[in-house]
DOVEX-363917 format. One record per residue (C-alpha): residue number from 1; residue in one letter; x, y negated, z negated. Coordinates in Angstrom, 2 decimals. Each point is the difference from the previous one (the first is absolute). Layout:
<sites>
  num  residu       c1       c2       c3
  NUM       A        X        Y        Z
...
</sites>
This chain:
<sites>
  num  residu       c1       c2       c3
    1       M   -70.16    25.99    71.89
    2       T    -1.65    -0.93     3.37
    3       N     1.98    -2.76     1.09
    4       L     0.42     1.84     3.44
    5       K    -3.28     1.79     0.47
    6       N    -1.05     0.36     3.42
    7       K     3.95    -0.24     1.09
    8       V     2.03     2.65     2.02
    9       A     3.81    -0.17    -0.65
   10       L     2.57     2.08     1.89
   11       V     3.22     0.63    -2.17
   12       T     3.12     1.35     1.84
   13       G     2.04     2.75    -2.10
   14       G    -2.79     0.48    -2.42
   15       S     0.26     3.45    -1.48
   16       R     2.93    -0.82    -2.95
   17       G     1.75    -2.79    -2.20
   18       I    -1.13    -3.32     0.88
   19       G    -2.49     0.69     2.94
   20       A    -1.84     2.73    -2.06
   21       A    -0.66    -2.67    -2.83
   22       I    -0.95    -2.63     2.63
   23       V    -2.34     2.64     1.70
   24       K    -1.67     0.60    -3.46
   25       R    -0.39    -3.28    -1.05
   26       L    -1.58    -1.64     3.17
   27       S    -2.46     3.01    -0.28
   28       A    -0.53    -0.95    -3.67
   29       E    -0.80    -3.68     1.36
   30       G    -2.67     1.52     1.94
   31       A     1.81     0.58     3.51
   32       Q    -0.13     2.68     2.57
   33       V     3.76     1.25     0.40
   34       A     1.62     1.29     2.82
   35       F     3.57     1.15    -0.72
   36       T     2.75     1.64     1.96
   37       Y     2.83     2.52    -1.06
   38       S     3.01     1.31     1.61
   39       S     0.41     3.43    -1.34
   40       S    -1.71     1.56    -3.08
   41       A    -3.57     0.56     0.84
   42       E    -0.41     1.72    -3.13
   43       K     0.75    -3.47    -1.94
   44       A    -2.36    -1.68     2.63
   45       E    -3.14     1.98    -0.71
   46       S     0.42     0.26    -3.67
   47       L    -0.07    -3.99     0.42
   48       V    -2.69    -0.01     1.76
   49       K    -2.01     2.34    -2.51
   50       E     1.09    -2.40    -2.70
   51       V    -1.77    -2.65     1.32
   52       E    -2.98     1.90     1.25
   53       N    -0.24     1.29    -3.73
   54       N     0.09    -3.52    -1.06
   55       G    -2.80    -0.87     2.14
   56       G     1.96    -1.69     2.98
   57       Q     0.48     1.00     3.43
   58       A     3.61     0.74     1.65
   59       Y     1.05     1.36     2.91
   60       A     3.75     1.41     0.69
   61       I     1.47     0.01     3.49
   62       K     3.56     1.52     1.07
   63       A     2.23    -2.84     1.66
   64       D     3.66    -0.62     0.17
   65       S     0.35    -3.71    -0.56
   66       G     3.17     0.08     1.76
   67       S    -2.01     1.15     3.10
   68       Y    -1.90    -2.57     2.35
   69       E    -2.37     2.55     1.37
   70       E    -0.76     1.72    -3.42
   71       V    -0.32    -3.48    -1.82
   72       T    -2.54    -1.43     2.55
   73       A    -2.14     2.97     0.51
   74       A    -0.25    -0.07    -3.85
   75       V    -1.34    -3.37    -0.06
   76       E    -2.32     0.98     2.57
   77       K    -1.21     3.12    -2.35
   78       A    -0.57    -2.09    -3.02
   79       A    -1.97    -2.44     2.08
   80       A    -2.12     2.95     1.41
   81       Q    -0.58     1.48    -3.34
   82       F    -1.23    -2.90    -1.58
   83       G    -0.90    -2.63     2.75
   84       K     2.41    -2.69    -0.78
   85       I     2.82    -1.06    -1.90
   86       D     0.07    -3.15    -2.64
   87       I     3.09     0.86    -1.58
   88       L     3.19     1.25     1.28
   89       V     2.69     0.77    -2.16
   90       N     3.60     0.40     1.58
   91       N     1.54     2.10    -2.80
   92       A     1.94     3.18     1.82
   93       G     3.56    -0.49    -0.36
   94       V     3.39     1.68    -0.32
   95       A     3.15    -0.71    -2.03
   96       D     3.37     1.02     0.66
   97       G     3.36    -1.35    -1.60
   98       K     3.64     0.48     0.76
   99       A     2.98    -1.60     1.14
  100       F    -0.38    -2.27     2.89
  101       E     2.30     1.73     2.22
  102       E    -1.44     3.39    -0.57
  103       Y    -3.34    -0.93     1.63
  104       T    -0.67     1.56     3.35
  105       Q    -2.40    -1.37     2.96
  106       E    -2.40     2.86    -1.56
  107       D    -0.15    -1.21    -3.41
  108       F    -0.51    -3.65     1.72
  109       N    -2.70     1.41     2.44
  110       K    -1.90     1.54    -2.69
  111       M     0.22    -2.83    -2.58
  112       F    -1.48    -2.65     2.50
  113       D    -2.59     2.63     1.47
  114       V    -1.56     0.57    -3.16
  115       N     0.56    -3.34    -1.74
  116       V    -0.30    -2.25     2.58
  117       K    -1.43     1.42     3.28
  118       G    -2.90     1.63    -1.81
  119       V    -0.90    -2.90    -1.69
  120       F    -0.16    -2.07     2.99
  121       F    -1.88     2.48     2.51
  122       G    -2.15     1.14    -2.72
  123       T    -0.97    -3.37    -0.71
  124       Q    -0.58    -0.65     3.70
  125       A    -2.13     2.97     0.33
  126       A    -2.18    -0.85    -3.18
  127       L    -0.94    -3.38     1.21
  128       K    -2.39     1.27     2.26
  129       F    -2.12     1.15    -2.61
  130       I     0.84    -2.61    -2.67
  131       P    -2.72    -2.67    -0.40
  132       D     0.34    -3.77    -0.63
  133       G     0.89    -0.50    -3.64
  134       G     1.93     3.50    -0.16
  135       R     3.08     0.58    -1.88
  136       I     3.48     1.25     0.82
  137       I     2.19     0.98    -2.49
  138       T     3.93     1.35     0.18
  139       I     1.85     1.58    -2.67
  140       G     3.61    -1.39     0.20
  141       S     2.86    -0.15    -2.51
  142       C     1.23    -2.40    -2.64
  143       L     3.22     0.82     2.09
  144       A    -1.04    -1.65     2.91
  145       E     1.41    -3.32    -0.70
  146       I     2.49     0.45    -2.88
  147       V     2.26     3.42     0.48
  148       S     1.18     0.39    -3.34
  149       V     1.65     3.58     0.34
  150       P     2.51     1.14     2.57
  151       N    -0.59     2.76     2.45
  152       I    -3.68    -1.04     1.29
  153       T     0.82    -2.26     2.75
  154       L    -2.07     1.81     2.50
  155       Y    -2.93     0.59    -2.30
  156       A    -0.07    -4.03    -1.03
  157       M     0.36    -0.95     3.75
  158       S    -3.08     2.07     0.85
  159       K    -2.15    -1.40    -2.98
  160       S     1.37    -3.66     0.58
  161       A    -1.51     0.39     3.66
  162       L    -3.42     0.20    -1.91
  163       V     0.10    -3.30    -1.34
  164       S     0.06    -1.89     3.26
  165       F    -2.38     2.18     1.73
  166       N    -2.38    -0.84    -3.25
  167       K     0.37    -3.72     0.67
  168       G    -0.13     0.15     3.67
  169       L    -2.95     2.19    -0.14
  170       A    -2.00    -2.24    -2.34
  171       R     0.25    -2.55     2.36
  172       D    -1.32     1.84     3.03
  173       L    -2.84     1.35    -1.99
  174       G    -0.69    -3.22    -2.11
  175       D    -3.08    -0.88     2.52
  176       R    -1.65     3.20    -0.68
  177       K     0.31    -0.58    -3.88
  178       I     1.78     3.39    -0.09
  179       T     2.67    -0.38    -2.59
  180       V     3.23     1.69    -0.14
  181       N     2.48     0.47    -3.00
  182       L     2.64     2.04    -1.10
  183       V     0.46     1.33    -3.29
  184       N     3.72     0.85    -1.18
  185       P     0.39     2.76    -2.55
  186       G     2.92     0.05    -2.12
  187       P     1.19     3.46    -1.60
  188       T    -3.19     2.03    -0.62
  189       E    -0.45     3.30    -1.96
  190       T    -0.82     2.65     2.50
  191       D     0.92     3.50     0.73
  192       M     2.66    -1.29     2.58
  193       N     1.27    -2.93    -2.07
  194       P    -0.37     1.19    -4.00
  195       A     0.66    -2.26    -2.64
  196       T     2.33     2.92    -1.36
  197       G     1.88     0.26     3.38
  198       P     3.63    -0.36     0.13
  199       S     0.09    -3.74     0.83
  200       A    -3.09    -1.06    -1.95
  201       D     2.40    -1.38    -2.64
  202       A     1.87    -2.05     2.16
  203       A    -3.23    -1.14     1.68
  204       R    -1.11    -1.24    -3.46
  205       E     2.81    -1.76    -0.59
  206       R    -1.03    -2.54     2.73
  207       M    -3.49    -0.29    -1.16
  208       A    -1.48    -2.97    -2.35
  209       I    -2.34     2.47    -1.68
  210       K     1.66     3.38     0.12
  211       E    -2.12     2.43     0.84
  212       Y    -1.14     1.38     3.20
  213       G    -3.38    -1.02     1.56
  214       T    -2.78     2.43     0.90
  215       A    -1.67     1.07     2.96
  216       E    -3.20    -0.85    -1.57
  217       G     1.17    -3.88    -0.58
  218       I     1.14    -0.09     3.80
  219       A    -3.68     1.36     0.78
  220       S    -1.67    -2.75    -1.84
  221       L     1.79    -2.53     1.35
  222       V    -0.77     1.20     3.39
  223       A    -3.86     0.32    -0.75
  224       W    -0.21    -3.72    -1.23
  225       V     1.98    -1.18     3.43
  226       A    -2.68     2.09     1.76
  227       G    -2.98    -1.48    -1.99
  228       E    -1.85    -3.40     0.99
  229       E     1.81    -2.00    -2.96
  230       S     3.26     0.14     2.08
  231       K    -1.77    -1.34     3.31
  232       Y     2.21    -2.99     0.22
  233       M     3.11     1.49    -0.54
  234       T     1.85     1.06     3.01
  235       G     3.71     0.18     1.65
  236       T     1.15     0.60    -4.07
  237       S     2.03     2.36    -1.29
  238       L    -0.55     1.46    -3.65
  239       T     2.29     1.37    -2.00
  240       M    -0.42     2.74    -3.36
  241       D     3.64     0.59    -0.58
  242       S     0.19    -0.28    -3.70
  243       G     2.04    -2.93     0.72
  244       T     3.20     1.87     1.82
  245       N     0.26    -3.04     2.48
  246       T    -0.75    -2.73    -3.23
</sites>
């Protein structure tokens, strides 16, 4: 697969789960891929080696996606390493569920720093290096518009902000033919959200297809949005959630 040959991608939060699957898929499609990670250097290095063993190029950058300084510095490092950024994938995110009255100001700040502020300012920084015709893809959530479970008000609120961000930025960048799209996963099997977890059966009850999605499935959708075939699609939200919100 060489759909993304000669392209450079930056994936935030790329060392595990959906992010790691996206890194591997974009590399398999021919892109050089930089990715950020927040804590586990061992996992990041393992992913770099896996990509390189499969004939690709990857570059790991330690950065806290909730920090303006670290997010913008990571963009600069990725561009310095590969010369440009054709594809930005805003994947990094945090989730926390609790009763509404239990949320603290610290909870609020952390959620919005990573899920909203990091996306906003990371994208702003990356635009200096994204050529006309580039791609900006943000990983949202199927819970952004239909909140089907209790105790996730703050998370849903942070993800819903990405819907209007996506639409507004698509308008702003249309003249440059840079597409801006949102990919909304539903329940997806990862180490943080296993299909055998304590809430998994309840999640399956809300699905039309009663199976958890896979990180590889989300990555395949991201790869298509990053490619040439999607060049006339922008400002759109694409949901892959096994029919959770059907």
